C-alpha positions in Angstrom: 112.9 -92.2 -142.4 113.4 -91.4 -138.5 117.1 -93.1 -138.9 117.7 -90.2 -141.6 116.2 -87.5 -139.2 118.2 -88.8 -136.0 121.3 -88.6 -138.3 120.8 -85.1 -139.7 120.1 -83.9 -135.7 123.2 -85.6 -134.9 125.6 -84.4 -137.6 124.1 -81.2 -136.7 125.2 -81.7 -133.1 128.5 -82.8 -133.7 128.9 -79.7 -136.0 128.2 -77.8 -132.7 131.1 -79.6 -130.9 133.3 -78.8 -133.7 132.4 -74.8 -133.8 133.1 -74.8 -129.9 136.3 -76.1 -130.9 137.2 -73.4 -133.7 134.7 -70.4 -131.8 133.4 -69.1 -134.9 129.7 -69.8 -136.6 131.6 -70.1 -140.3 133.5 -73.3 -138.5 130.3 -74.5 -137.6 128.7 -74.0 -141.1 131.8 -75.6 -143.2 131.9 -78.6 -140.7 128.7 -79.5 -141.6 128.0 -79.1 -145.1 131.8 -79.6 -146.1 131.3 -83.0 -147.3 135.1 -84.0 -148.8 136.9 -82.6 -145.8 138.6 -79.5 -147.9 137.6 -76.6 -145.9 135.4 -75.4 -148.3 131.6 -76.2 -149.7 130.8 -76.2 -153.0 127.7 -75.5 -154.7 127.4 -79.2 -155.7 127.7 -79.9 -151.7 125.6 -77.4 -150.8 122.7 -78.9 -153.3 123.5 -82.5 -152.0 122.9 -81.8 -148.5 120.1 -79.5 -148.9 118.5 -82.2 -151.0 119.2 -85.1 -148.0 117.9 -82.2 -145.6 114.5 -82.3 -147.6 114.5 -85.8 -147.5 115.2 -85.7 -144.0 112.0 -83.8 -143.1 109.9 -84.6 -145.6 108.1 -86.9 -143.1 104.8 -88.4 -145.4 107.2 -88.8 -148.6 105.0 -86.6 -150.8 108.2 -84.4 -152.4 106.6 -81.5 -150.2 107.1 -79.8 -146.9 104.0 -79.3 -145.5 103.6 -76.5 -142.8 104.2 -78.8 -139.9 107.2 -80.7 -141.5 108.9 -77.2 -142.2 108.0 -76.7 -138.7 109.9 -79.3 -137.7 112.9 -78.1 -139.9 112.9 -74.9 -138.2 112.8 -75.9 -134.4 115.9 -78.5 -135.1 117.6 -75.2 -137.0 116.5 -72.9 -133.8 118.1 -75.4 -131.4 121.3 -75.7 -133.5 121.8 -71.9 -133.4 121.0 -71.7 -129.6 123.7 -74.5 -128.9 125.9 -72.4 -131.1 125.1 -69.2 -129.1 125.5 -71.1 -125.9 129.0 -72.6 -126.8 130.2 -68.8 -127.9 129.2 -67.4 -124.7 131.2 -70.5 -122.5 134.0 -69.7 -125.0 134.1 -66.4 -124.3 132.6 -66.2 -120.9 129.7 -63.4 -121.4 126.0 -64.2 -120.6 124.1 -65.0 -123.7 121.1 -62.6 -123.0 121.6 -60.5 -125.8 122.1 -63.5 -128.4 118.5 -65.2 -128.2 116.8 -65.1 -132.0 118.5 -63.5 -135.0 121.1 -61.4 -133.5 122.5 -58.2 -134.3 125.2 -59.0 -136.2 128.1 -58.3 -133.5 129.8 -61.7 -133.0 130.6 -63.3 -129.6 127.4 -63.2 -127.5 125.4 -60.5 -128.9 123.8 -62.9 -132.0 124.9 -63.5 -135.2 127.4 -62.2 -137.6 126.3 -61.3 -141.0 127.3 -64.7 -142.7 125.4 -67.0 -140.2 122.2 -64.3 -140.6 122.7 -65.2 -144.7 123.0 -68.8 -143.8 119.9 -68.9 -142.0 117.8 -66.6 -144.3 118.4 -69.3 -147.1 116.8 -71.6 -145.0 113.6 -69.7 -144.1 110.2 -70.8 -145.7 110.0 -67.6 -147.2 112.8 -67.9 -149.0 112.4 -71.3 -150.0 108.3 -71.3 -151.0 109.2 -69.7 -154.6 105.9 -69.7 -155.9 104.3 -68.6 -152.0 101.4 -71.9 -151.9 102.6 -72.4 -148.5 104.5 -75.7 -149.1 108.3 -76.1 -150.3 108.7 -78.7 -152.8 112.0 -80.4 -153.1 112.3 -78.6 -156.8 111.9 -75.0 -154.7 114.1 -76.2 -151.8 117.1 -77.5 -153.9 116.3 -75.0 -156.9 117.1 -71.9 -154.2 120.3 -73.4 -153.6 122.5 -71.2 -156.2 120.6 -67.9 -154.7 121.9 -69.0 -151.1 125.2 -70.3 -152.3 125.9 -66.7 -153.8 124.2 -64.8 -150.5 126.9 -67.0 -148.7 129.9 -66.8 -151.2 130.8 -63.2 -149.9 134.0 -62.9 -152.1 132.4 -64.6 -154.8 135.0 -67.5 -155.4 132.9 -70.2 -155.8 133.6 -71.6 -152.6 132.4 -71.1 -148.9 134.8 -70.7 -146.2 135.2 -69.6 -142.6 136.3 -66.4 -144.4 132.8 -65.7 -146.0 131.6 -65.4 -142.3 133.8 -62.6 -140.9 134.5 -62.6 -137.0 
């Protein structure tokens, strides 16, 4: 289990480096979620990745993410987002004072754009806890993938690409 979690964290870190090279959050997302490397994330790829993420964070392997397990997931996502903001700031040569937290959607150094806000929103516990019991089951987490995917596929073409994130 720890090997999977470490692998997931490493994947996110390497994706951050790719994001820094490309200079936009869409590149970061596509690099991290596009398993076949064709530059687009399909619903099938998203479902597979979300299922793998669930497995990575279900530490007690009971088929549900508890508050503690979801908190670990939230912490890794927050660290990943912070790394992106720092890399954007370094690339743009601007300070990151306004880039903390869910941003203002203004782009470089001033928070997340709308594409990243949609991506992050679909990972939040409230979005995924469909029955409101405080736990997120694998069925809930993976089952919400089509809704999350539709939120992110801004042009409705059935694929998530960098273009779906805007600038």
